[in-house]
C-alpha positions as CSV (number, residue, x, y, z in Angstrom):
1,X,90.9,186.0,-9.5
2,X,87.8,185.2,-7.6
3,X,84.7,186.8,-9.7
4,X,81.6,187.8,-8.2
5,X,78.2,187.4,-10.2
6,X,75.3,189.3,-9.8
7,X,72.1,189.4,-12.1
8,X,69.7,192.0,-12.0
9,X,66.4,191.9,-10.4
10,X,64.0,190.6,-12.9
11,X,66.8,189.4,-15.3
12,X,66.4,185.8,-16.3
13,X,69.8,184.3,-16.5
14,X,72.1,181.8,-14.4
15,X,74.6,183.3,-12.5
16,X,77.5,180.3,-12.7
17,X,77.2,180.5,-16.5
18,X,77.7,184.4,-15.8
19,X,80.9,183.9,-13.9
20,X,82.0,181.1,-16.4
21,X,81.8,183.5,-19.5
22,X,83.7,186.1,-17.6
23,X,86.5,183.5,-17.0
24,X,87.1,182.6,-20.0
25,X,86.8,186.3,-21.9
26,X,89.1,187.0,-18.6
27,X,91.9,184.2,-19.4
28,X,93.3,186.0,-22.8
29,X,93.8,189.3,-21.6
30,X,92.6,190.7,-17.9
31,X,94.3,187.4,-15.8
32,X,97.4,187.7,-17.9
33,X,98.4,191.0,-16.7
34,X,97.1,191.1,-12.9
35,X,99.6,188.2,-12.9
36,X,101.7,190.3,-14.2
37,X,101.7,192.7,-11.9
38,X,101.4,189.9,-9.0
39,X,97.8,190.7,-8.2
40,X,95.6,187.8,-9.5
41,X,94.1,187.3,-6.5
42,X,91.5,189.7,-7.2
43,X,87.6,190.3,-6.2
44,X,85.7,191.0,-9.9
45,X,82.3,192.1,-9.2
46,X,79.7,191.7,-12.2
47,X,76.4,192.7,-12.4
48,X,74.1,191.4,-15.5
49,X,71.0,193.3,-16.3
50,X,68.3,192.1,-19.4
51,X,67.6,196.1,-20.8
52,X,63.9,196.1,-21.4
53,X,62.8,197.0,-24.8
54,X,61.5,195.8,-28.0
55,X,64.8,194.6,-28.7
56,X,66.6,192.6,-26.8
57,X,69.6,193.7,-25.0
58,X,72.2,192.5,-22.1
59,X,74.5,195.0,-20.1
60,X,76.9,193.8,-17.7
61,X,79.0,195.9,-15.6
62,X,82.3,195.4,-14.2
63,X,83.7,196.3,-11.3
64,X,87.6,195.9,-9.6
65,X,90.0,197.2,-6.8
66,X,93.3,197.8,-8.4
67,X,96.4,198.4,-6.5
68,X,96.9,202.3,-4.3
69,X,93.0,201.8,-4.2
70,X,91.9,202.6,-7.7
71,X,88.5,201.3,-8.5
72,X,88.6,200.2,-12.5
73,X,84.8,199.9,-14.1
74,X,83.6,198.9,-17.2
75,X,80.3,198.7,-18.9
76,X,79.1,197.3,-22.0
77,X,75.9,196.9,-23.7
78,X,74.9,194.0,-26.3
79,X,72.1,191.8,-28.1
80,X,73.8,189.2,-26.2
81,X,75.2,188.1,-22.7
82,X,78.4,186.6,-24.4
83,X,79.2,190.0,-26.6
84,X,78.9,192.0,-23.7
85,X,80.8,189.9,-21.4
86,X,83.6,189.7,-24.3
87,X,83.4,193.8,-24.6
88,X,82.8,194.8,-21.0
89,X,86.0,192.7,-20.3
90,X,88.2,194.1,-22.9
91,X,87.1,197.8,-21.8
92,X,88.4,196.7,-17.9
93,X,91.8,195.2,-18.9
94,X,92.8,198.8,-21.1
95,X,91.7,200.8,-18.0
96,X,93.9,198.1,-15.9
97,X,96.7,198.4,-18.1
98,X,96.4,202.4,-17.7
99,X,96.7,202.2,-14.9
100,X,99.4,200.0,-14.2
101,X,101.4,202.3,-16.9
102,X,100.6,205.4,-14.4
103,X,102.3,203.3,-11.6
104,X,105.4,202.1,-13.3
105,X,105.8,205.6,-14.9
106,X,105.5,206.5,-11.3
107,X,108.0,205.1,-10.4
108,X,110.5,205.8,-12.4
109,X,110.2,209.5,-11.4
110,X,110.5,208.7,-8.3
111,X,113.4,207.2,-9.0
112,X,114.5,210.4,-10.8
113,X,113.4,212.4,-8.0
114,X,115.1,210.4,-5.6
115,X,118.2,210.6,-7.4
116,X,118.4,214.4,-7.9
117,X,117.2,215.0,-4.2
118,X,120.5,212.9,-2.8
119,X,123.0,215.3,-5.8
120,X,120.9,218.6,-4.1
121,X,121.8,217.4,-0.9
122,X,125.1,216.3,-1.6
123,X,125.9,219.8,-3.1
124,X,124.2,221.6,-0.5
125,X,126.1,219.7,2.2
126,X,128.8,220.9,-0.2
127,X,127.9,224.5,0.0
128,X,128.4,224.9,4.1
129,X,131.2,227.0,4.9
130,X,134.3,225.4,6.1
131,X,134.0,226.6,10.1
132,X,130.1,225.4,10.1
133,X,130.5,222.3,8.1
134,X,132.2,219.9,11.0
135,X,130.7,221.4,13.8
136,X,126.9,221.3,12.5
137,X,127.5,217.6,12.0
138,X,128.7,217.0,15.7
139,X,126.2,218.5,16.7
140,X,123.1,217.0,15.1
141,X,125.2,213.2,15.0
142,X,124.2,212.6,18.6
143,X,120.2,213.4,17.3
144,X,119.7,211.4,14.4
145,X,118.9,208.3,16.3
146,X,115.9,209.7,18.1
147,X,115.0,211.8,15.0
148,X,115.1,208.6,12.7
149,X,112.6,206.8,15.5
150,X,110.3,209.8,15.3
151,X,110.6,209.7,11.3
152,X,109.7,206.3,11.2
153,X,106.7,206.6,13.8
154,X,105.0,210.0,11.5
155,X,105.7,207.8,7.7
156,X,104.3,204.9,9.3
157,X,101.2,207.2,10.5
158,X,101.1,209.3,7.1
159,X,101.0,205.8,4.9
160,X,98.2,204.0,7.1
161,X,96.3,207.1,6.0
162,X,96.8,206.9,2.8
163,X,99.1,210.3,3.0
164,X,101.9,209.0,1.5
165,X,103.0,206.5,-0.8
166,X,104.0,203.0,0.8
167,X,107.1,203.3,-0.6
168,X,107.9,207.1,-0.8
169,X,109.9,208.5,0.7
170,X,112.0,206.8,2.2
171,X,113.2,207.0,6.2
172,X,116.6,208.5,5.6
173,X,115.3,210.6,2.6
174,X,113.2,212.4,5.3
175,X,115.8,212.7,8.0
176,X,118.7,213.4,5.5
177,X,116.7,216.1,3.7
178,X,115.5,217.5,8.1
179,X,119.5,217.4,8.9
180,X,120.4,219.7,5.8
181,X,118.0,222.1,6.7
182,X,119.3,222.5,10.4
183,X,122.9,222.4,9.1
184,X,122.3,225.2,6.8
185,X,120.4,227.5,9.3
186,X,123.4,226.1,12.1
187,X,123.5,228.8,14.9
188,X,126.8,227.8,16.7
189,X,125.4,229.2,20.0
190,X,121.7,227.3,19.7
191,X,121.8,225.0,22.6
192,X,121.2,220.9,21.9
193,X,118.0,220.7,23.4
194,X,116.9,224.1,20.3
195,X,119.0,221.9,18.3
196,X,116.5,218.9,18.8
197,X,113.5,221.3,18.0
198,X,114.9,222.3,14.7
199,X,115.3,218.8,13.5
200,X,111.7,218.2,14.3
201,X,110.7,221.0,12.7
202,X,112.9,220.5,9.5
203,X,111.6,217.1,9.7
204,X,107.3,217.7,9.8
205,X,107.7,220.6,7.5
206,X,109.8,217.9,4.5
207,X,106.6,215.2,5.7
208,X,104.2,218.0,4.6
209,X,105.8,218.9,1.3
210,X,105.8,215.5,0.3
211,X,102.3,215.1,1.7
212,X,100.9,217.7,-0.4
213,X,103.5,216.5,-3.6
214,X,101.6,213.1,-3.0
215,X,97.9,214.2,-4.0
216,X,96.6,212.9,-6.5
217,X,94.7,215.1,-8.9
218,X,92.2,213.9,-11.8
219,X,92.5,214.3,-15.5
220,X,91.1,217.4,-16.6
221,X,87.6,217.1,-17.9
222,X,85.6,219.7,-20.8
223,X,83.1,222.2,-18.9
224,X,81.0,221.1,-21.7
225,X,80.5,217.6,-21.5
226,X,78.8,216.1,-18.8
227,X,80.7,214.7,-15.9
228,X,82.0,211.2,-16.3
229,X,80.1,208.6,-13.8
230,X,82.2,208.2,-10.3
231,X,83.6,204.7,-10.2
232,X,82.7,204.6,-6.5
233,X,79.1,205.6,-7.0
234,X,79.4,202.7,-9.5
235,X,80.7,200.2,-7.5
236,X,78.4,200.7,-4.4
237,X,75.5,200.4,-6.9
238,X,76.5,197.4,-8.7
239,X,76.9,195.7,-5.1
240,X,74.3,197.6,-3.1
241,X,73.3,194.5,-1.3
242,X,76.8,193.6,-0.5
243,X,77.8,197.1,0.5
244,X,75.1,197.8,3.1
245,X,75.5,194.6,4.4
246,X,79.2,196.1,6.1
247,X,78.5,200.0,5.7
248,X,77.0,201.9,8.2
249,X,76.2,205.4,6.8
250,X,78.1,207.5,9.3
251,X,81.1,209.6,8.0
252,X,82.5,209.5,11.6
253,X,82.7,205.5,11.0
254,X,85.9,204.0,11.3
255,X,87.8,201.0,11.6
256,X,88.6,201.5,15.3
257,X,85.3,201.6,15.8
258,X,84.6,198.3,15.0
259,X,87.9,196.6,17.3
260,X,87.0,196.0,20.9
261,X,85.7,192.3,20.6
262,X,89.3,191.6,19.3
263,X,91.2,194.0,21.0
264,X,89.4,194.7,24.5
265,X,91.1,192.4,27.4
266,X,88.9,189.1,29.3
267,X,87.7,189.7,32.6
268,X,90.0,187.4,33.8
269,X,93.3,187.9,32.1
270,X,96.7,188.8,33.6
271,X,97.0,192.8,34.1
272,X,100.3,193.1,31.5
273,X,97.9,191.5,28.9
274,X,95.4,193.8,29.3
275,X,97.4,196.5,29.2
276,X,99.5,195.6,26.3
277,X,95.9,194.8,24.6
278,X,95.4,198.5,26.0
279,X,98.7,199.2,24.1
280,X,98.0,198.1,21.2
281,X,94.8,199.0,20.7
282,X,95.6,202.9,21.1
283,X,98.2,202.9,18.6
284,X,95.9,201.8,15.9
285,X,93.4,204.5,16.8
286,X,96.1,207.2,17.1
287,X,96.2,207.0,13.4
288,X,92.2,208.6,12.9
289,X,93.6,212.2,14.9
290,X,94.0,214.9,12.6
291,X,97.5,215.5,11.6
292,X,98.5,218.2,14.0
293,X,96.2,216.5,17.0
294,X,98.5,213.9,16.6
295,X,102.0,215.4,16.2
296,X,101.2,217.4,19.4
297,X,99.9,214.6,21.4
298,X,102.9,212.2,20.7
299,X,105.3,215.1,20.7
300,X,104.0,215.8,24.6
301,X,103.6,211.3,25.4
302,X,106.3,210.4,23.8
303,X,109.1,213.0,23.3
304,X,108.1,214.6,26.6
305,X,108.0,218.5,25.0
306,X,106.2,221.2,26.6
307,X,103.4,222.9,25.1
308,X,105.4,225.7,24.3
309,X,108.0,223.5,22.8
310,X,105.1,221.6,20.9
311,X,104.5,225.1,19.4
312,X,108.2,225.8,18.3
313,X,108.0,222.6,16.5
314,X,104.7,222.6,14.7
315,X,105.5,226.4,14.6
316,X,101.8,227.3,16.1
317,X,100.7,229.3,19.0
318,X,100.9,227.6,22.8
319,X,97.5,228.0,22.8
320,X,96.6,226.3,20.1
321,X,99.2,223.6,21.1
322,X,97.4,223.1,24.2
323,X,93.7,222.7,22.4
324,X,95.4,220.0,20.0
325,X,96.6,218.0,23.0
326,X,93.5,218.3,24.8
327,X,90.9,217.4,21.6
328,X,93.8,214.4,20.9
329,X,93.3,212.9,24.8
330,X,89.3,214.0,24.4
331,X,88.9,211.5,21.0
332,X,91.6,208.8,22.5
333,X,90.0,208.9,25.6
334,X,86.2,208.4,24.2
335,X,87.3,205.8,21.6
336,X,89.4,203.5,24.4
337,X,86.3,204.2,27.0
338,X,83.8,202.9,24.3
339,X,86.0,199.9,23.5
340,X,85.9,198.6,27.7
341,X,90.1,199.1,28.2
342,X,90.6,202.1,30.5
343,X,87.9,200.7,33.2
344,X,89.1,197.5,33.0
345,X,92.8,197.5,32.7
346,X,93.0,201.6,34.4
347,X,95.4,202.8,31.9
348,X,96.8,206.2,32.1
349,X,96.3,207.8,28.7
350,X,99.7,207.5,27.4
351,X,101.6,205.0,24.8
352,X,105.4,203.4,25.7
353,X,108.7,204.9,24.6
354,X,109.6,201.8,22.5
355,X,113.6,201.6,21.9
356,X,115.3,203.2,19.4
């Protein structure tokens, strides 16, 4: 755990002494908890404020980012810094412990949910008519590896954007669910390309349900009580100078906007290196696309589907699918052009198909 001490303006105290106080207080409670969960290498931001008044008072604000991007905060006010530190560290420990307990409970729930899902899939497969079961299995078997490739890619993007947890759902979970849904609606007269579209459509439905289930809502609060102070606002206020040094007040700013120096190819680089750099940059920027745009563009670019087929998969109109693709291309072109990659590499706006 690394402590970043900061003194409010006008506070007469020494930063190193504050860090030592917090470290000593955290050794008994907070640090062992972080070590237990393998996240001891965390930044703990601390701000000490001397509250002016007739009676000397000291306020300590603590802020730490926990796994799953949870910002934990704690504050305490006391007649002396030592007491304020002890109280604030205890409160931060309780906040962190509640968060870790919640994560553990969610893991248990997910394991139970996965077991239930597996049992439900087995039951649904057993309920298939005797004449449908073998034919449907034979019909989708040649397409499963392609489906896994699409699912693997989509899971990676959804996890990169925070729409899905890193460990749930698994690749096999979503592929099995999509496969079963396709087999349940099996039509022996359906051609192979239509089976592929049905698999894709069911895959995206499964992923959409998982994204909706992953939404985390805050705890209920009383309408009569004042709203609690937002943890992120507290964090930004506590480290205002450091935050403003890196943050730009532009809602459209993303990681892709600050990558050109690292990803743009050098002027004298071989053409192959330029192409590889452009492809890597493009793959990273794709995650900033809206979900519908990304899916439509990737289905066209990597799967070679027509606008009509994409509309069938994404359950929209052909005109809207074409609009999504056009908007995606405009977005990606602008980002890549800003990075200077198109001019240097002369690339077509496309991703390489990777082996399944």
